[in-house]
C-alpha positions in Angstrom: -11.2 55.7 -2.1 -12.7 54.3 1.2 -15.9 56.3 0.7 -16.3 55.0 -2.8 -15.9 51.5 -1.5 -18.6 52.1 1.1 -20.9 53.4 -1.6 -20.4 50.1 -3.5 -21.1 48.1 -0.4 -24.4 49.9 0.3 -25.4 49.6 -3.4 -24.7 45.9 -3.3 -26.7 45.4 -0.1 -29.6 47.3 -1.5 -29.5 45.2 -4.7 -29.5 42.1 -2.4 -32.8 43.3 -0.9 -34.3 44.0 -4.4 -33.2 40.6 -5.7 -34.6 38.9 -2.6 -38.0 40.3 -3.4 -38.1 42.8 -0.5 -38.7 45.6 -3.1 -40.5 44.1 -6.1 -40.6 45.9 -9.5 -42.7 49.0 -9.4 -42.4 49.6 -5.7 -40.8 52.5 -4.0 -37.6 52.0 -2.1 -37.2 53.7 1.3 -35.9 57.2 1.5 -32.4 58.3 2.2 -33.0 58.8 5.9 -34.4 55.3 6.5 -31.7 53.6 4.4 -28.9 55.5 6.1 -30.2 54.3 9.4 -30.6 50.7 8.1 -27.1 50.6 6.7 -25.5 52.8 9.3 -24.0 55.2 6.8 -24.5 58.9 5.9 -27.2 60.1 3.7 -24.6 61.2 1.2 -23.4 57.6 0.9 -26.9 56.3 0.4 -27.5 59.0 -2.2 -24.4 57.9 -4.2 -25.3 54.2 -3.8 -28.8 54.9 -5.3 -27.2 56.9 -8.1 -25.1 53.8 -8.9 -28.2 51.6 -9.1 -30.0 54.3 -11.1 -27.1 54.4 -13.6 -27.5 50.6 -14.0 -31.3 51.2 -14.6 -32.2 49.1 -11.6 -33.8 52.1 -10.0 -35.6 55.1 -11.6 -36.3 58.4 -9.9 -39.6 60.1 -10.4 -39.6 63.6 -9.1 -42.2 64.2 -6.4 -43.1 60.5 -6.2 -39.9 58.7 -5.2 -37.4 56.1 -6.4 -38.9 53.0 -8.0 -37.5 49.5 -8.8 -37.5 48.9 -12.5 -38.6 45.5 -14.1 -35.7 43.1 -14.7 -35.9 43.6 -18.5 -34.9 47.2 -18.1 -31.7 46.6 -16.0 -28.5 47.5 -17.8 -26.1 45.5 -15.5 -25.2 42.0 -16.6 -23.9 41.2 -13.1 -27.1 42.3 -11.5 -29.3 40.4 -14.0 -27.3 37.2 -13.4 -27.6 37.7 -9.6 -31.4 38.0 -10.0 -31.4 34.9 -12.3 -29.6 32.8 -9.8 -30.9 34.1 -6.5 -34.1 36.0 -7.3 -37.8 35.3 -6.9 -38.8 35.2 -10.6 -37.1 31.8 -11.1 -39.3 30.4 -13.8 -38.9 33.3 -16.3 -35.2 33.5 -15.7 -34.7 29.8 -16.2 -36.5 29.8 -19.5 -34.8 32.9 -20.8 -31.3 31.5 -19.9 -32.0 28.5 -22.1 -33.2 30.8 -24.9 -29.9 32.8 -24.6 -27.9 29.6 -24.6 -29.8 28.4 -27.7 -29.0 31.5 -29.6 -25.3 31.5 -28.9 -24.4 27.8 -28.5 -26.0 26.6 -31.7 -23.9 29.0 -33.7 -20.8 28.2 -31.7 -21.3 24.5 -32.4 -21.8 25.2 -36.1 -18.5 27.1 -36.2 -16.7 24.4 -34.1 -17.6 21.7 -36.6 -15.1 23.1 -39.1 -12.5 24.3 -36.6 -12.4 21.8 -33.8 -9.0 20.1 -33.3 -8.3 16.4 -32.7 -7.3 17.2 -29.2 -10.6 19.0 -28.5 -12.5 16.0 -29.9 -10.6 13.8 -27.4 -11.5 16.3 -24.6 -15.2 16.1 -25.6 -15.1 12.3 -25.6 -13.5 12.3 -22.2 -16.2 14.7 -20.8 -19.1 12.6 -22.2 -17.5 9.5 -20.7 -17.1 11.4 -17.4 -20.8 12.3 -17.5 -21.7 8.6 -18.1 -19.5 7.5 -15.2 -21.0 10.2 -12.9 -24.5 9.1 -13.9 -23.8 5.5 -13.0 -22.2 6.4 -9.7 -24.8 9.0 -8.8 -22.1 11.7 -8.5 -24.1 14.9 -9.2 -21.1 17.3 -8.8 -18.9 15.3 -11.2 -21.8 15.1 -13.7 -22.4 18.9 -13.7 -18.6 19.6 -13.9 -18.3 17.3 -17.0 -21.4 18.8 -18.6 -20.1 22.4 -18.2 -16.6 21.4 -19.4 -18.1 19.8 -22.6 -19.9 23.0 -23.6 -16.8 25.1 -22.7 -14.7 23.1 -25.1 -17.2 23.8 -27.9 -17.3 27.5 -27.1 -13.5 27.7 -27.4 -13.4 25.4 -30.4 -15.6 27.8 -32.3 -12.6 30.0 -32.7 -14.6 33.1 -31.9 -13.0 34.9 -28.9 -16.2 36.9 -28.2 -18.3 33.8 -27.6 -16.2 32.4 -24.8 -15.9 35.9 -23.2 -19.7 36.4 -23.3 -20.3 33.1 -21.6 -17.7 33.6 -18.8 -20.0 35.7 -16.6 -22.8 33.1 -17.0 -20.7 30.3 -15.5 -21.9 30.7 -11.9 -25.6 30.8 -12.8 -25.2 28.0 -15.3 -23.6 25.8 -12.6 -26.5 26.6 -10.3 -29.1 25.7 -12.9 -27.3 22.5 -14.0 -27.2 21.4 -10.3 -30.9 21.9 -9.9 -31.9 20.1 -13.1 -29.3 17.4 -13.1 -30.5 15.9 -9.8 -33.1 14.1 -11.9 -31.8 10.8 -13.5 -34.0 11.1 -16.6 -32.6 14.5 -17.4 -29.1 13.1 -17.0 -29.9 10.3 -19.5 -31.3 12.8 -22.0 -28.3 15.1 -21.7 -25.8 12.2 -22.2 -27.6 11.1 -25.4 -27.7 14.6 -26.8 -24.0 15.2 -25.9 -23.2 12.0 -27.8 -25.1 13.3 -30.9 -23.2 16.6 -30.7 -19.9 14.9 -30.4 -20.6 12.7 -33.5 -21.6 15.7 -35.5 -18.4 17.5 -34.6 -16.4 14.3 -35.4 -18.0 14.3 -38.8 -17.1 17.9 -39.3 -20.6 18.6 -40.4 -21.7 22.2 -39.5 -25.3 21.8 -40.3 -25.6 18.6 -38.3 -23.7 20.1 -35.4 -26.0 23.1 -35.3 -29.1 20.9 -35.4 -27.7 18.6 -32.7 -27.0 21.4 -30.4 -30.5 22.9 -31.1 -32.1 19.6 -30.3 -30.2 19.5 -27.1 -31.4 23.0 -26.1 -35.0 22.0 -27.0 -34.7 18.9 -24.8 -33.2 21.0 -22.0 -36.2 23.3 -22.2 -38.7 20.5 -22.4 -37.1 18.8 -19.4 -37.1 22.0 -17.4 -40.8 22.4 -18.0 -41.7 18.8 -17.4 -39.5 17.9 -14.4 -38.9 21.2 -12.7 -41.2 24.0 -13.4 -44.4 21.9 -13.6 -43.4 19.5 -10.9 
């Protein structure tokens, strides 16, 4: 059991180095001897750690050539992809793709929620929007991000689809990081508050099409703001 744990530690440390850009996609990672010296473990431990990353399609072995780092779009580990998205070097592509993912899932969740949301959940949504407004006025970034995330979380659960909320749970850490980056800008906060109000009104009206359109407009505004204020800044 201890040896298996050590394998996991070495695999995690090697992944950290990949995510940090030390070994970009397409490059060869060091051999077992060098890695065993670097991490102060046996070559067998390094071999098993690399097999772990190979199973997750983070690494690929080419006989006679070495072990290569795969492009991010070939990775099969959600946890590793999320780590790369929140800590990695290819920040621009990850930021845009995260919004694309949210757009696909959250518009549908909002459409479902329009016919399933409870009066209590409507009250919660109203409270979260009010909290966003208060945080904006008092320049409390942490409170703003917390209320923003909570608003969307209510909608995911109000959709009544258990898979939606479960799929989003691993994204929470990277979403919080992204929201904190973008919500530092007052204009982005204003845009978000307006769109959250539109979404709330559509849900209060129990109008699925309007709710979907309101969430889609919010996602588009989020993407536009990201490109205008963050990526192109």
